[in-house]
C-alpha positions as CSV (number, residue, x, y, z in Angstrom):
1,M,-9.8,1.3,-15.3
2,S,-8.5,4.9,-16.5
3,E,-11.4,6.5,-14.4
4,I,-10.1,4.7,-11.3
5,K,-6.4,5.7,-12.0
6,D,-7.3,9.0,-12.6
7,I,-9.2,9.5,-9.3
8,V,-6.5,7.7,-7.3
9,R,-3.8,9.9,-8.8
10,E,-5.9,13.2,-8.2
11,K,-6.7,12.2,-4.6
12,Y,-3.3,11.0,-3.9
13,G,-1.7,14.2,-5.4
14,Q,-4.2,16.2,-3.3
15,A,-3.0,14.6,0.0
16,A,0.7,15.0,-0.9
17,L,-0.1,18.8,-1.4
18,R,-1.9,19.0,2.2
19,V,1.0,17.7,3.8
20,V,3.6,20.0,1.7
21,A,1.1,23.2,2.7
22,G,1.5,22.0,6.6
23,E,-2.2,21.2,7.0
24,G,-1.6,18.0,9.1
25,N,-1.9,14.5,7.8
26,A,-2.4,13.3,4.4
27,C,-6.2,12.5,4.7
28,C,-7.1,11.4,1.0
29,G,-11.0,12.1,2.1
30,S,-13.1,15.1,2.5
31,S,-13.7,14.8,6.0
32,P,-12.2,14.0,9.4
33,S,-14.0,10.5,9.3
34,S,-12.6,9.6,5.7
35,C,-10.9,6.2,5.6
36,C,-7.4,7.7,5.3
37,S,-7.8,10.1,8.1
38,G,-5.3,9.9,10.8
39,G,-7.3,8.4,13.7
40,D,-9.4,5.9,11.6
41,P,-9.0,2.3,12.2
42,I,-7.2,1.3,9.0
43,T,-4.3,3.8,9.1
44,S,-3.5,4.9,12.6
45,E,-0.7,3.4,14.9
46,L,1.2,1.2,12.5
47,Y,4.6,2.5,13.1
48,D,6.3,2.5,16.5
49,Q,7.7,5.7,18.1
50,L,11.4,4.8,17.3
51,Q,10.6,4.5,13.5
52,K,8.7,7.7,13.6
53,D,11.3,9.5,15.4
54,D,14.0,8.4,12.7
55,L,12.3,10.0,9.9
56,P,11.3,13.3,8.3
57,E,8.0,14.4,9.9
58,T,6.5,15.0,6.2
59,A,7.0,11.1,5.3
60,V,5.3,10.2,8.5
61,L,2.4,12.5,7.8
62,A,2.2,11.3,4.1
63,S,1.6,7.8,5.1
64,L,-1.7,6.2,3.8
65,G,-1.0,2.7,4.3
66,C,-2.9,-0.1,6.2
67,G,0.0,-1.9,7.6
68,N,3.8,-1.8,8.1
69,P,5.2,-4.2,5.8
70,T,8.9,-3.2,6.6
71,A,8.3,-4.4,10.2
72,L,7.2,-7.8,8.6
73,A,9.4,-8.1,5.6
74,E,12.7,-10.3,6.4
75,L,15.1,-7.5,4.9
76,K,18.8,-8.3,4.8
77,P,21.6,-6.1,4.3
78,G,22.7,-6.1,0.7
79,E,19.3,-6.9,-0.9
80,V,17.3,-4.6,-3.5
81,V,13.7,-3.9,-2.5
82,L,11.2,-2.3,-4.4
83,D,8.0,-0.4,-2.8
84,L,5.0,-0.5,-4.9
85,G,3.2,2.9,-4.6
86,S,5.6,4.6,-2.2
87,G,3.5,7.5,-1.6
88,G,5.7,10.2,0.5
89,G,8.7,7.4,1.1
90,I,8.0,6.3,4.4
91,D,8.3,2.3,3.7
92,V,11.2,3.1,1.2
93,L,13.2,4.9,3.9
94,L,12.8,2.5,6.7
95,S,13.6,-0.3,4.2
96,A,16.9,1.5,2.8
97,K,18.1,1.3,6.5
98,R,17.5,-2.4,6.6
99,V,19.1,-3.3,3.5
100,S,22.2,-1.1,4.3
101,P,25.0,-1.6,3.8
102,G,25.2,-2.7,0.3
103,G,21.4,-2.6,-0.4
104,K,19.1,-0.3,-2.2
105,A,15.5,0.7,-1.9
106,Y,13.2,1.8,-4.9
107,G,9.9,3.4,-4.7
108,L,7.6,3.6,-7.4
109,D,4.8,6.0,-7.6
110,M,2.5,7.6,-10.4
111,T,1.7,10.8,-8.6
112,D,3.9,13.6,-9.3
113,E,3.4,15.4,-6.0
114,M,4.0,12.3,-4.2
115,L,7.1,11.7,-5.9
116,A,8.4,15.3,-5.2
117,L,7.4,14.7,-1.4
118,A,9.3,11.6,-1.3
119,R,12.3,12.9,-2.9
120,D,12.3,15.8,-0.5
121,N,12.2,13.5,2.2
122,Q,14.8,11.3,0.8
123,K,17.3,14.5,1.2
124,K,16.0,15.4,4.7
125,A,16.9,11.8,5.6
126,G,20.1,11.8,3.9
127,A,19.4,8.5,2.3
128,G,21.8,7.6,-0.4
129,N,20.8,4.3,-1.4
130,V,17.3,5.2,-2.4
131,E,15.6,6.0,-5.6
132,F,12.3,7.1,-6.4
133,L,10.8,6.1,-9.9
134,K,7.7,7.6,-11.7
135,G,5.4,5.0,-13.2
136,E,2.5,2.7,-12.9
137,I,2.4,-0.8,-10.8
138,E,0.8,-2.4,-13.7
139,N,4.3,-1.5,-15.7
140,I,7.1,-1.7,-13.5
141,P,10.1,0.4,-15.2
142,L,12.7,-2.2,-13.8
143,P,14.5,-5.1,-15.7
144,D,13.5,-8.8,-15.1
145,N,14.9,-10.6,-12.4
146,S,16.3,-7.4,-10.5
147,V,14.5,-7.1,-7.3
148,D,15.1,-9.4,-4.1
149,V,12.0,-8.0,-2.2
150,I,8.7,-6.6,-3.0
151,I,6.8,-4.5,-0.6
152,S,3.6,-2.4,-0.9
153,N,1.5,-0.8,1.6
154,C,-2.4,-0.8,0.9
155,V,-1.9,0.1,-2.7
156,I,-2.5,-3.0,-4.8
157,N,-6.3,-3.0,-3.7
158,L,-6.2,0.7,-5.6
159,S,-5.4,-1.1,-8.7
160,A,-8.1,-2.3,-11.5
161,D,-5.8,-4.7,-13.1
162,K,-4.6,-6.6,-10.1
163,D,-3.5,-9.7,-12.3
164,R,-1.0,-7.6,-14.4
165,V,0.4,-6.0,-11.1
166,L,0.9,-9.4,-9.7
167,R,2.6,-10.6,-13.1
168,E,5.1,-7.5,-13.1
169,A,5.9,-8.2,-9.7
170,F,6.8,-11.7,-10.3
171,R,8.8,-10.6,-13.4
172,V,11.0,-8.3,-11.8
173,L,11.7,-10.4,-8.6
174,R,14.7,-12.7,-8.7
175,P,14.4,-16.4,-8.5
176,G,13.5,-17.1,-4.8
177,G,12.7,-13.2,-4.6
178,R,9.7,-12.4,-2.0
179,L,6.5,-10.4,-2.1
180,A,5.6,-8.9,1.3
181,V,2.7,-6.4,1.3
182,S,0.2,-5.2,3.5
183,D,-3.1,-4.8,1.8
184,V,-6.9,-4.7,2.7
185,V,-8.7,-8.0,1.8
186,T,-12.0,-9.2,2.3
187,R,-13.6,-12.5,3.7
188,G,-16.6,-13.5,1.6
189,R,-18.4,-11.2,-0.9
190,I,-19.0,-7.8,0.1
191,P,-22.2,-5.6,-0.9
192,E,-22.0,-4.4,-4.4
193,E,-23.2,-1.0,-3.2
194,I,-19.9,-0.7,-1.9
195,R,-17.9,-1.8,-5.1
196,K,-19.7,0.9,-7.2
197,S,-18.4,3.6,-4.9
198,M,-15.5,4.9,-7.1
199,L,-14.5,6.9,-4.2
200,L,-13.9,4.2,-2.2
201,W,-11.2,2.7,-4.3
202,V,-9.1,5.7,-2.7
203,G,-10.4,4.7,0.5
204,C,-8.8,1.3,0.6
205,V,-12.0,-0.4,0.4
206,A,-14.2,-1.0,-2.7
207,G,-10.9,-2.4,-4.7
208,A,-10.2,-5.1,-2.0
209,L,-9.5,-8.7,-2.9
210,E,-11.8,-11.7,-1.3
211,E,-8.7,-13.7,0.4
212,N,-9.2,-16.5,-1.6
213,E,-9.2,-14.7,-4.7
214,Y,-5.9,-13.2,-3.7
215,R,-4.7,-16.7,-3.3
216,S,-5.6,-17.7,-6.6
217,K,-4.5,-14.7,-8.5
218,L,-1.0,-15.2,-7.0
219,S,-0.8,-18.4,-7.8
220,A,-1.9,-17.8,-11.3
221,A,1.0,-15.2,-11.6
222,G,3.6,-18.0,-10.7
223,F,4.1,-17.4,-7.1
224,G,4.3,-20.4,-4.4
225,G,4.6,-19.8,-0.8
226,I,1.3,-17.9,-0.4
227,G,0.2,-16.6,3.1
228,I,-2.3,-14.3,4.1
229,E,-2.1,-13.3,7.9
230,P,-4.8,-10.8,9.1
231,T,-3.1,-7.8,10.9
232,R,-6.5,-6.0,11.8
233,I,-10.0,-6.9,11.4
234,Y,-12.7,-4.4,11.1
235,R,-16.1,-4.5,13.0
236,R,-19.3,-2.7,12.3
237,E,-18.4,0.0,14.0
238,D,-15.5,0.7,12.2
239,A,-17.5,0.8,9.1
240,V,-18.9,3.9,10.3
241,T,-15.5,5.2,9.9
242,F,-14.4,4.4,6.3
243,L,-18.3,4.6,4.9
244,A,-19.0,7.8,6.3
245,D,-19.7,10.7,3.5
246,K,-19.8,8.1,0.8
247,G,-23.7,7.7,0.5
248,I,-24.0,4.4,1.9
249,D,-26.6,3.5,4.1
250,L,-25.0,2.6,7.3
251,E,-27.9,0.9,9.0
252,K,-28.4,-1.5,5.9
253,V,-24.6,-2.3,5.2
254,G,-23.2,-2.2,8.7
255,P,-24.3,-5.7,9.7
256,L,-23.3,-6.7,6.2
257,V,-19.5,-5.6,6.5
258,D,-18.9,-6.5,10.0
259,G,-15.6,-8.7,10.2
260,K,-15.6,-9.0,6.3
261,F,-12.8,-6.3,5.8
262,M,-9.1,-6.7,7.1
263,S,-5.9,-5.5,6.8
264,A,-3.6,-8.4,6.0
265,F,0.0,-9.1,5.6
266,V,0.6,-11.2,2.3
267,R,3.4,-13.1,1.5
268,A,4.6,-15.1,-1.4
269,S,7.8,-16.2,-3.3
270,K,9.0,-16.6,-6.6
271,P,10.5,-20.1,-7.1
272,A,14.0,-20.6,-6.9
273,E,15.8,-21.8,-10.1
274,T,16.5,-25.6,-10.1
């Protein structure tokens, strides 16, 4: 587990530094065809132009997500929202606007370079109701029952201990609180060849849960009202993008991944006190 975490921290730190250095988007792979490149089928065209125009360019360039949880989560003024794995801060800044006035948006990230970039973006955006925290999503540095909504964008799949992540999310949510995350999930089993590739943890693929397993883990953590809504389903031709340069035999694996990977909006809620 620590090896996975170290790889994720290193790669996302490098991605943040690329943005700061003005080297374009925060592609977290080594080539234009890697999973997190700007034109790939997972990360592209997630935010509309109005949202992007209202944010610092570096927040947009640092986005490495697979969805737009802020567009799907029903955020209300006065609520407290937490973004797990907040990266350059795009979803935190968007959320802060939606919970204003009276609300607050927290971002949690373990990567110093991303936190520095996010705080700089916060200053550029003039967002006073935002706070970025350093920490791991398996150990959320907030009190019990302190958050109304938890969002996350293609980060939970990167954790090697998803059960703990979901238990922590449940702990910090207030009764009646909501989980509303975008994540990569799978349908059916995926080839072990992909699971074994450590670099694919960073590329949002190898750590993805099967959708029924995701439901089971949410339920085991105490959540109810569970729903998984596909937002993008990836075909065989998309696999060429996110499996390139990973030592994977595309001719062999391509047919086995067709339709098996999808970005999805995952909803769940913490039962209200009775």
